N, C-alpha and C positions, 0 to 999 in steps of 0.2 A: 222214482222220478219219471214223470211222463215226458216222452220225447214229442215235441211238436212237429207236425207235418204240414208242408205247404198245401193249402187247399187248391184242388184243381179247378180250372175254369170250365164251366159248363157251356159248351158251344157246339153247334151242328158240325158234322163231318164236312170237311172241305173249307171251313172258315177259320181253321186254326192258324195262328201266327207262327212262323217258322224262321229259325236262323239260317236255313238253307235257301238263300235268295238266288236271283238270276245270275249274279256275278260268280257265285260259288260253283255254278254249273260249268263255267268255262274253264275246265281243268287243263293245266299243262299236262301233256302226255308224252311218253317216251316210246320210241320205235327203233327197230333195227340196231340192236347192240352189236358191236364188233370188239373182240378182244385181241389186242396187239400182243402176240405171243412172245415177242422178243423183249418187251419191257413191261408187260402187264398193264399197259394203259388200256382203259375201257372207253369206247366211243359209243355214242348213240345220237339218234336224230330226235329232236324235241319240238313238238307243236306247242306254240304259245298263243292262245287266243287273245291275251292281253296286248300282244304285239301284232295286231291285225291278222292273226292266224298264220304267222310266219313259222317256218321250220328252220331250226338252228342245228348245227352240229356241235356237240358238246364232248369234252374230254375230261376224264378223271385220271390224273397222273398215277401211275403204278408206284412211283417212288415216294411221293409225299401226300397223295390223296387230294391234291388241289383240283378243283373243278373250274373249268373255264370254257367259254365259247371259242370256237376256232374259225368261225366265219362271221363277218360283220353283219349288222342288221340291214345292209343294203342288198344282201343276198337272201334267197329263200330256197332251201334245199328240198326241192320237191319236183318230181317228174310226173308227167301226165301220159306216159305210155299206157295204153289200155284205159286211159282216163283215170283209173284208180291208182296207178303208180306203184310205189314201193321200190326197194332196191335203188334208192336215189343216191347212194354214195358207197365208196369203199376206201380202204387204206392200202396204199402200195408203198412199202418201206416207210420213208419219211414224207410221203405225200398223201394229201387228201384229194380224191377225185369225186366230184359231185355234180348233179344236175341243178340248174338254177331255174326256178319256176317262171320268172318273168320272160325269159327268152328261150327256155327249154334247151339251152346249150350246156356243154360240159366244161367244167373248170378244174384246174389243177392248182393246189396250194401247198407250198412247203410248210410243214408243221413241226420242223425240228427246232426252230428258233422261237422268237417272241411271237406268240399267237396274234397279238394285236397289230404287229407291224407287217405280217405276211399279207401279200396281195395276190388274189387268185388271177390266173391267166387262162383265157379260153383255149381249149385244145381241140374242140370240134371245129369243123370248117366254118370260117366266118361267112363264106358266101352262101352256105346252106342254112337258111333261116327257118325251114319248115320240117326239119327232122327232130325227133325226140329220142332220148336214150335212157336206158335203165338196166338194172340187174348186173352191176359191174363185177367182174371177176379179175383180180390182179394177175398179171403175167409178168413177174419180175425177170424172167429169163429173156424176155424180148422187149422190155421197156414199153409195155402197153397194157391196156385193159381190154378184156373181152366183154362184150355187152350185147344187149338187144337194141336194135335200131328200128324206129318206126318212122317211115318216110311218108310225109304228107305233101310232097311236091306235085303229084299228078292231080290235076283238077278233075272233078267229076268222077273220081275213082276212090275206092277205099284205100286207106293207107297200106303201104307195103312193109311187112315186117321181115327182119332178117337177123342173122347172127353176124356180128361185126367186131372189129377191133379199132381202138383209137390209140395212136402213139402218144407217149408223154414226152418225147424228145423235143427240146426247144428248137424251133425252126423247122421241125420235120413233122408237124401235126397233120395227120391225115386219117381218113377212115377207110378201112378195107373190109370187104365182105367175105365172111367165111362160109356161110350157108344161107340159101334162100330158096324160094319156090313154094314153101308151105305157108299157110295162113298165119301161124303163130309160132313163136320160139320163146323159150325161157330156160333159166337155170344152167347156164354154161359153167362147168366146173372143171378146173385144170388139175391133173394128177400131180402128186408131190414132186415128181421128177421133171414136170413140164413137158412130157412127151405125148400125153394123151388128153383128149378133151371129150367130155360127155355133155349132152344137152337134151332138152325136151322139145318136142314139137307136136302140133295137132292142127286139125283142119276143121272148117265149118262142116256140119252144124255143131260139132262138139264144143263144150266148155272143158276146161282142163280137168274137172272132176268127173266128166263123162268118160273120157278116154284120151290118153296121150301115148306117144312113142318115145322111148329112150334110145338115143343114138350115141355111138362111140366112134371117134376117129383118131388117127395118129397125126401128129404135127411134124411137118418136114422142116428142113433147115431154114426155110423162109417163113415158117409159122403158118403155112397153109394146111388144110385138112386133107389127109389121104386115107385110103382104106376105110372110108365111112361105111357104117353098117348099123342096122337096127338090132338092139340086143334085148329089148323088153317092151311090153306094152302093146296097145292096139286101140281100135275104136271103142272097145267095151272094157278096157282095163285102164284105170287111172294110175299112172306113175307120177311120183312127186319126190322132191328133195333128194336128188342124186348127190352123193357126197363120197369123197375118198377118205379112207382110213390113213393114219400116219405111214403105214407100210405099203400103201398103194392098192388096197383092195377097194372095190367099188360097192357101195351100199346105195339102196334106194327104198322108197316106200311104194308098195303096191296094194291095191284093194281086190286082187284076184280071188281071194277067199270070201269076199263080202265085207272084210274089215281091212282098214289101212294098216298093214303091218310092215316091219322092216325086213328087207332081204339083203343078202350078200352075194355078189357075183365074183367068186375068187379067181376064176379063169375067164377073162373077158372074151375069149373065143367061143365060149359056151353060153347057150341061153338058159341053162339049168341053174337058175338062181336058187340059193338055199334060204329057206325061211329062218330068220334069226331067232324069232320068238313069236309063236302063234297065240293070239288071244282075241276074244270078242271085245276089242278095244281099238280106238282110232289113234295111231301114232303120228298123224299129220292132220292138216286142215285144208279145206278147199282153197285153191290158189287164186283168190281174188286179187291179191297183190303179189309183187315179186319179193323174193328174198326171205320168205318165211323160213324159220329154222326151229324144228321141233326136236332135233337131237343133235348132239355134238360129241366129238371124240376127246376124251381125257387121255386115252391111250388106246393101243390097238384092241384091247379086250375090256375097255371101260367106256361105255357110251352113256352119257347123261341124256335123259329123254323125258319128255312129257307126253301124256296120253290121256284120252277121254274114255270114261266108262259111264254109261247111262247119263250122259250130259255133263259130267263133272270131270275136271282136269286133275291129274295126279302127276307126281314126280317120281322118277326111278333111275336106277343105274343098271344097264343091261350088259351082261357078259356074253358076247356072241360065241365064244369058244365053248361055253357050257350051256348055252341057250337058256340062261337064267335071268330073271328080272328081280332086282331088289327094290322094293318100294321104300321111298323116303318119306317119313312122317314130317309134315311141315305145317306152319300156320297159314299157308296160302292155298287158294283154290283156283287160281288161274296162273298159267305160265306161258311165256312166249319168247322167241328170239334167243334160243339156247346157244351159249358159247362155252368153251371149256379148254383147259390145259391140264397137265398132269396133277396140279395141286388144287385147283378150284374150278367151279363153274359159275358163269355170270349169266343172268337172264332177267327178264322183266316178270314180276310177280305181283299179284294182288289178292285180296281176300274180301269178305263181305263188309269188313270194317276198316279196310286199308286200301287206298288208291294205288294204282300201279307205280312201282318203284323199281330201281335197279338193285338187284339182290345178288349177293355172292354166297355160294355154298362151298364151304371147306370140305374137300373130298376125303380128308383123313378123319376129321372130327364130326363131320356132317352137321356142323353148326352154321347158322345163317347170319349174315351181316348185311345191313342196309347200306349200300354204297351211295345211294342218291335217292332222296325223297323230294320230288318236284314241288310238293305242297309246302315244304319248309325250306326250300333252297334259296340261297341268296341270289342265284342267277335269274330267278323269276322277278318280275317287276314289283310284285306285291305278294307278301307271304300270306298264306291262308291261316285263318284261326281254326283250330281243330274243333269239329262238331262233337258235342257231348254225346255219349252213348244213349242217353235218354231220348234222343231224337232220331236214332238210327234203327230202321226196321231190318230184322234178320230174315234171310230167305228160307222158305219152306218148299222142298221139292214135292211136286204132286204128279200123279199119273191118273188119267181119267179116261173113261170110255168115250169113244167117238163112233163115227159111221163105219159101216161094213165090218162090225165086230172087232175093230182095232182099238188100240190105245194111243193116246198122245200125251205129251209131257209139258211141264212148265215149272216156273219158279214163282211162288206166290210170296208177296211182301204185304203183311197186314199193316193197317195204320199204326203209327207210333209217334207219340209226342206226349211225354209225361206231364206236360204243363196243362193238358186239356183232357176233358172227358165229354163224350157226346151225350145228348139227352137220352134218358132211359127209353128202351124199346125201339131205338133207331139203329139202322145198319149203314155201313159206309158205302159210298159209290165205288164202283170197280172200274179201273182202267186196264183194258187188255192191250198189251204192247205187242205189236206184230213186227218182228225184226225184218230187216231188208234181205236182199239176196235174190230169191228166197233161200238159196243155198248158203245159209249162215246159221248162227246159233245164238241163243241168249247166254250171256256170260255171267258167271257167279262171282261177282266182284263189286266192291263199293262203287256205286253209280249214283252220283248226286242227281242225275236226271230222273231216277226212280225215287230217291229219298226226298226230292222236292215235293213229290205228290204224297207220299206216305206220311211225312211230317205235317201235312196239312189236313190229314184225315181221309185220304183215299186209300183203298186197297189197290194193289197193282199185281197183275198176272203177266209176267214176262214169258211168253209162250214159245215152246219149241214144237210148232205144228209139223205135220208130215211134210217132208221136203227139207227139214233142217239137218245140219251136219251133227256129228258126234254120236249117232245111234246106228252107224253102219250104212253100207251102200244101199241096201234094200229100202230102208226108211228114207234115206236122202233122195233116192230116185223114184219114190212112190208118187211124187208130184208130176212126173212125166205125163203130159196130156191132161193133167188134172188141176193146173193152176187156176185159181179163182173158184175152185170147188172144195178140194180137201183141206186146203189151208183155211178157208172160210168155215168149213165144218168144224175144224178143231178150235178156232177162236170162239165160235158160237157155243160149242159144247164145253169148253173150258169155263166160260162165263156162267153157263147154266149149272155146271157142276159146283162152283163156289156158291152160287145162289141157293142151290138145293141143300148145300151143307150149312146154310144159315150164316155164312160169313160176310155176304155182301147184299146190298139192296137190289132186287131184281128189276126195280123201276129206274135205277140209276146206273145203267151199264154203258160204258164208254169204250170205244176202240180207237186206237191211234197207231200210226206207223209211218215210216219213211221209205221212199223209193218203192221196192217191191212190197214192203209192208204197207205203204200208202195205197198200193193197188188192192191188197187184201182188205184194207180198211174200207175203201170205196165200194168194193164188191159186197162186203158184209152189210153195208148200209143200203145198197141198191137192191140186193136180192134177198135179204132176210129182214125180219121184223123183231130182232132181239135187242139191238143196241139203241140207246136213247140219245146218243151224241157221238161225234167222231172228229178226229183231227188227222189230216193228211199232210205229210211233209214231202214235197216234191214227188207225189204219188202218180202212178200211171192211171189215167182215166180212159185212154183210147188205145187199145192194143194195136189196131191197124196203123195208127199214126206212129206208134213206137216201132213197129216192124219196118215201116218205110223210112224212118228218119231217126236213127240213133247211131252211136259210134260202132266201129268195126268189132270190137271185142264181144259185144252183146248183140250184134246185128242178126245173128241166127239163133240166139238163146231160146227164142219163143218156139222154134221148130220142135224143141224137146218139151217145153212147158205147155204149149197149146197144140201145135201141129204145124206142118209146113204152110207158109203163106205163099201163094194165094189159094192153094189147094183147099185149105181149111178156113177160108175167109169167113164162112158162116160162123165158125166158133169164135173168131176174133171179134166179130160184131156182137155175138150173143153174150160174150163174157166181158164186155166193156161197159163200165158204169155210165159212160157218157150216153150210151144208147138205152139206158134204163132209168132215165130221170123220173119217170112215173113211179118207180119203186121206192124212191127216197121219201122219207117222212121225218127223219131225225135231223137236227141241226148239224152243220159241218163247218169247221174252220180249216183253211188251207194256207200253207206256207210254201214259198218258192224262192230259190236263188235265181237271179236273172241271168247269170252266166252259166247255167247248168247245161252241159253238153250231153248228159246221159238221158235225163227226162226233161225235155224242153219245156220252157215256161208256158207254152201254148196249152199243154196238158192241164195245168191247174187253172188257167184262164178259161178254158172251155167249160170245165165242170162248175166253176164259180158262176159264170154267166148263166148257165142252164139252171142251176139251183136258185139263183136270184130271180130269174124269170118265172120259175114255178111257184115262188113264194116261200121257199124253205129258208128258215133263219140261217144265214151263212156270212162268213167273213173271209177276206183274202188279204194276206200280208206278203209283200214282195221285199226282197233284200238285194240291194245293189252290191255288186262285187262278190257275191257268194256263188259257189258252184254246187255240185252235187254233194250235199252235206255242209252244214254251217261250221265255219272255223273261227269267226271273229267273236270276241266276247260280247260286243253290243248286239249282234244278231242272235246269239244263243240266249242271252238274257231277255231280249224283247220277245222272242218266240214263246218261251215258257210262260212269261208273265201274261202275254196276250191270250194264250190258251187257257190259263187259269181264270182270267177275267171272263172269257167266253163261257166257261162252265158255270161260273157264279151267276151269270145272267140267265143261262138256260135252266139251271136247277134251283135258282132263287135263294142263294145264301149270300150273306155279306162276307167280304174278304177281310182277313185279319191283317193283310198287308196292303199298302198303297201301291197301285200299279196304274200305268197309263191306260186309259180306256181304249177300246177297240170299236170301230164302227161295224155294227152287225146289221146286215140287211134283213128286212122282213121280220124283225123281232117284235 
């Protein structure tokens, strides 16, 4: 008997119709898991693009598995400390403490009763409307939370950051300062007996992955810090994720060997920390946001951890007494926000065919259980329909030669849509995705923002150029003084490598990126003649303008990436795409949130007007109510469909989907 097969549609690359539409890109995502160790309730913060990009706090009951929201839709659990936020909530016994995005104030809510009836009350000072708070650490011994305060009350000055406390006592709400004087603070962590506190601090021009200092202090009867002393770190050693073991030993991550490994300081009066497990692996990530958690204690000698090797994340259980790491085989390739107790570990995990979900690992059987899948959850406003495997492109890790005899890395996704076939003898266009940061990394997880393109016939290279995390300190810091050069070299050479391999069309090379990735994109188009089109999402076009007018956290970042301003002003001018308009020849589309405080809208406006004046095909789309990174479903959908429309007009193919046209200047 002959089995009939569905005949594939012959259609050019880029023109394929796909079930992965703009709405599917607006994925609900989970952040900042917290495990309530007394009752096994699991909490997390959840972004919902379908609800105007709000962040909710969600709880899964440890007794019956019931999942419910514990703040109403009139609140938005998001802090803007450092602009990027993170650490927006904590659980203190039967109370939820969280930041509210609208006013940046701190609220307390009793969560022991009916979730829907509880009403939050403000516990930060009502008269202070210009301070922000983040990175909450519960202090049940003193009825307060310890946190980071960012004070914006002084006009014409940078914000003042400090280590502070907020009382939760009704009628006694007030903020006290514990430590101040340095530019930045993070990660306050209280010892199990409540007598000691550790925290991180650093100063300009360092970013937290350049170098931080770990301080320890004792708390007196009034909860003030005494006997404060530095116990680890410096300007050239990045300390992260300080954490106390159940018995009160202090652990932290240091990159002093060139790799971010875990250390233990058994005697806090000594600076001789012991390496728990040495490996050419990264046991933490750059601290772009507060409250990252790459390891957690199941018991004194049982640490559940995640680590990166050659760009890929893994899961393990570390025994510090034996200095042994047991690798855990799993179906997942990304892990974050580790939590644990003696029986199980809870974290966020994803894989190339599964979106991030809340996962539980049974520490006795090593079996995995999905506690919450946001794509299928009833708490989301609209359930997603699972995308069939025939439309999903699987990642291929690549390593390729680049300048100065070095190698760079990336994740390649070939076109994949089994309903279609391209005409014989043709090759797909390639989109090189340049991640932000630039101290960040490409994730190996299901990303509909990538599958949107591959299912329509594009190849995608998600590139980890030099300067990316996950490959050790030397690789990450290789971009010092070389931003706009080595990252561009690697994007160019990655595209050339795939073209030489015969996988993509060398005449249809595209580069796109957001923020720092937008800067790399614009530089590649201004200073090289390799790419045939580009898309910049809130990208930097003028380094000098960025150096003069951006938020405090990154205000000296360019000292490391370019050089001190104004001493190296010539480099700022030389490496800015706005000053190299004559070098542009390829079409460019630009996207910008109008409330962006990191890369101001003027950056995109300047490059758009200059390209328009020169006669380069260009388009510019603005989004009201969006900041640095789009969070609303309508914005995410419109941006991707507009970008697709732009490429269809530039490369001359018909779209398989109907999308709203874009006004393209000089076409």
